[in-house]
N, C-alpha and C positions, 0 to 999 in steps of 0.2 A: 328074485320073482322068478316062478316059473319055466322054465326054456317052451320057447313054442318054435315047431319044424316043420309045422307045411306054409308052405312056401302063399299059399292061395292068401294066409291072415298076418305074414308077416307084417307088414304094413300097420294093420291094425295093433298087433302088440309090440312095434315101435311106439307107436303112437303111445299106447297108453304106457307104455315105459318109461317115454321123457313126464308124460303127465305125472306121473307117482314121484319120476327125482326134483318137481318143482319144486325150490327155494324158496317160493313165494304164496299168498291165497288171494283169489278176490270172496271183497263183503261187503252186501250193498244193501239198507233197509233204509225204508220207504211210514216212514213212522207220521203218522195223524196225529194233532194234539199233542207234539212233541212237548217237553217241558222245556229242552234247553236246545244251546243250537251247537250240541257236540255232544258224543259220544265215548263211553271210557269201558275200554276191556281191562279185566286184573284176572293175576293169574289164584293160584291156589294159595299164596301164602299173600295174598291182596294187595300185593304189586303191580302198580298200574302199565301194562305194557304196550298200549295203543288207545290215541285217542283220535275222533273221527271226526271232519267238524261240518257242516251241513255246507250243501255250494245252493248256487243260485235258485237249482231246479227244487232245492226243498230236500233233497233226495241226502243219506249218508253211503261214501263209500271211497272204499280206497283198497290198496294191499298192503300186506304183511307177512312178515315171516317169524311164523308161532312153532311154539313147540306142542307136536300133538299132545292135543287133550281137551280139558274145560275150562273153561275162563265164566267168569259174571262177567255178561254185560250191563250195563246202567247209562239210566234214562237221568240221568238227574234223581226222583225219588223213589221212581221205582229198580228193578234191578232183575234178570232173568239168565239162566246160567244155557250158555251153549259150547257146544266141540267144534274144534277148531283143529286142521289140517293144515301143512301146503298142499298144496294141489285141488285145493274145494274152490268153484266159484257160487256164493254162498250169497242167497238172496232171501231179504226178509223184510214180513212189512207187518205193522200191529199196528192198534188204534191205544193212546193213552189209558184212556175211560173204561176201558176193558184190554188192560195190559195181559192180564197172562191169558186171556180166554181166545186173544183178536189172533194173536201171534202165531205166523204160519213164511214155511219157510218154501222157496225152491230152490232147482239148480241142481249139482253137487257140492253131495253134502244134508241135503235135507232131511233124507231119508232117518240121519240121526238126530237130527236139531226139531225135529219136527214127534219124533219119538221124544227127546225131554221134556217137551212143549203141554203135549200130552200127561208126560211123566206127574208133569208139576200139577197139572189140573189134579188128576189122580190124589195127590199127596194133598191136594187143599181139601179132597172129600173126606182125609181119612182124619175120622175126631180120634186124634190119638191124644185130648186132653181128656177126656172121657172113660178115653180105654185106661190112664195114668190111678182112677179112683175106681178100677173093678178091684171084684178080686183075685189073687195072686193064678188061678183056677183061669177064668175066663182071660184073666190078661195076655196069660201067655198061651191060650189057645187064638186066639185074634193076632197075638201077632206075627206065629206060625206059619198059619195062615198068611200073611199080608206077604211075608217073606219068602215063601213058595210061591204065592201071585206074582210078586214083581220078575224071580228070576223066573218063572212063566214066558212072560211077555218078551225075554233077552234071549228068546231063541228063535225067533222070526231070522232067518238066514242073511236076509237082505244087507242086517248089520254091520259094519265094521269088526271085528275078530276087537282089534283095538279098544273100540268103543266099550263091545259087550265086556271084558275085560274092566274095563272102568268100571262099570256101571253094576259090577256084580260084587266088585269092592265095596262099591258103595252100600248097596241094600246093605253088605255085613256088618258095615262099621255104622248105618244108622239104625241097624236093630240090635243091637250090642250098646250102642251108645245110650238109645232108651229101655232097653232095661236093667241099668246101669242108672238110671235117671229113676227108675220105677222102683228098685232096688232103693234105693239112699231118699224118697223126696215121697214115696207112697202116703206115708204115718201122716206128713204135714199136709201132707193135699187133703186129704181128707177133714182134715181140722179144720182151711179155710174151706169147706163145705158146711161148717157143724151150723154155720148160722141161716141155711136155709129154710124157708119156712116160720123165718121168726120176723118180729118187727125191727128193720131195720134203726142202731145210733140213727144220731142227726149231726149236721153241720151247720156251719155259718162264717163262712168262709167272702172273702173277700173280690168281689166281682169287676174281670175290666172293664167293662162298662161302664164302671161305677158301684158306690153302694156293695151291701153286702146281701148273699145271698142263702137260706136259708132249703134239707133236704123237704120242710114243709111244704116252700113256694110251689111245688111242684105237683101238690097231691092230688091226685083226680088223673095222672098220667105215670105212664113206664119212666122209668128212669135209667139210664144203660152212664155208670160212669168208667170212665177211663184217669188211673192215678196216674202219673206220670210224671219227669224235667226235663230242660233242657238240657239237659246232658248227657241223659237218653236214649245211644243207638237202637235199640229194639222200639221203645216208646215211637218215637219219631218216624221209624221202619213202618209202624203201622198207621201216621197221622194222614198217606193217600186213601187206605182204604177206608176209615172215619168216616171221613170226605163224602166219600160216595153215598154209607149207610148213612148219612146227614142228608145227603139229599134223596137218595133216595123214600126214607120216609119224610120228607119234612114236612108232610099233609094227614100226616098219622099219632096217633097219639102215645108218643114218644118223645123226651130230648134228652138230648144227649151232652152231658154233663162232663169237662177234662178240670181234674182237678191235678195242680202240679205242687208236689211236696218240695220244689227248690228250694235251697235254704236263704234265711230272709238279705243274703248280702247280693243276692241274685234275681233280687223281684225287683228290679230294671232291664236285667236283663230278659228276664218272663215277660214282660212288657212288652219289649220290644222285636222278641220270639213268634207271639199271638200277631204282634200285628203286621210286621212285614210276614208271615207268614198267610195273611190270612186266615186263622184258623177259628171254623163254625162251631155251629155250640153254643153253651157257655160255657168263659172259660174264669176258673177260679181259681185263687192262692189259699194252699194251707197253713194254719195258722201250728206255729212249732214244727212245719214238715215231719217228718218221719213222726213224731213225740206227739202229732194230735191229737185226737182224744177216739174221732174218727177211724186214724190210719190202727190205734192202739186196738180198737177194738174187733177189726176185722182181723190185727195181725197179719198186718203189711209190712213187710220184711224185703221183698221183691216188686220191682218194678218190669215194665208192664201190668198193673193189676185192673181187670174189668169186673164189675159188677151189675146186677142188672136186679131192678127191684118195681116191685109191681104199683099203681097206682094207689094202694091202700098201707103203701112206705111197707107190706111184706118182702123180705128178699127174697127175689125167685134162684139167684143163683148169687153165693159170696166172692166165685170163683168164674168170673163168664166168659165165655169164648170170646174168643179176636174178635176187630175187626175183620182179619184180613181170613177170616175161617168159614169158608162155606158155608157149616151147621151155624152160624146165627145166623144170619137170613133166613132162613128153614125156622130155626125157633122166632125168630120176632113174626115173621107170619101168620104161624100160630099163635099167636098173640093177640095180633095185632090187626087182623081179616076177621 
């Protein structure tokens, strides 16, 4: 730390130096509609580094020794990225009903973490899925602009220099990863969308509530289909967002259908999972899992996969946006209002 020679501020400098040398930090969180009685922190290698249990006042608080850097803070079904550093005295408030949108930090370390919270919302608004379908010129034009905007936001002099370095590295790594994904998958993604504006193939699958259900049963309604499996982590990560969408549009002209491609030996696992997690919408189990005619018609070879069909059975999007994408709400609002 830079030496301070002015006698008038020696004490202040000493106190600042002491705070910076602390080998611990304090974290406190007030979570409305919490998913569980504990929150957990995971490092970049997904290793659990700390669990904090809720106290009698409904608050999660503790001290911890951390290596300076970014961590995933998990509250059961959802998570957010936080920047932790010894010496911080960080307080967090959130409501799981609007998880990312409600996060606010106060105290020492709030500047960097409020930046991350805002950055998450900006990333959710970035329609990368649609951009991956663009031609090469438009793709790189928009990606270069996004990268420049992301780096410009880091010019705020109030941000911790180490935090800025972490974020710059993330911006560059994310840019490179999306570019590589585009080069590898662009043609396949275009093929996935080839069914747009055509009549959708049908299905006739087992319904969790009993009997069988066909696509034609929903004629006159929009149908948003989620193709998933109980073993699929990214699929399960979309469940909270899918539940929110179902609640938001419960009185609109749309039905949410989840089709499991679990293999037959996991049939009971699927039934129990749907019941235990209280999954909403229409829950179906595909015959012949991946080899079902419906799956083959859409060329589904990876999940989660989302499909949007109009009231006449015509495909609106054969590769629709995920429930966690803010653009999906905008799209559905235009169709349903």
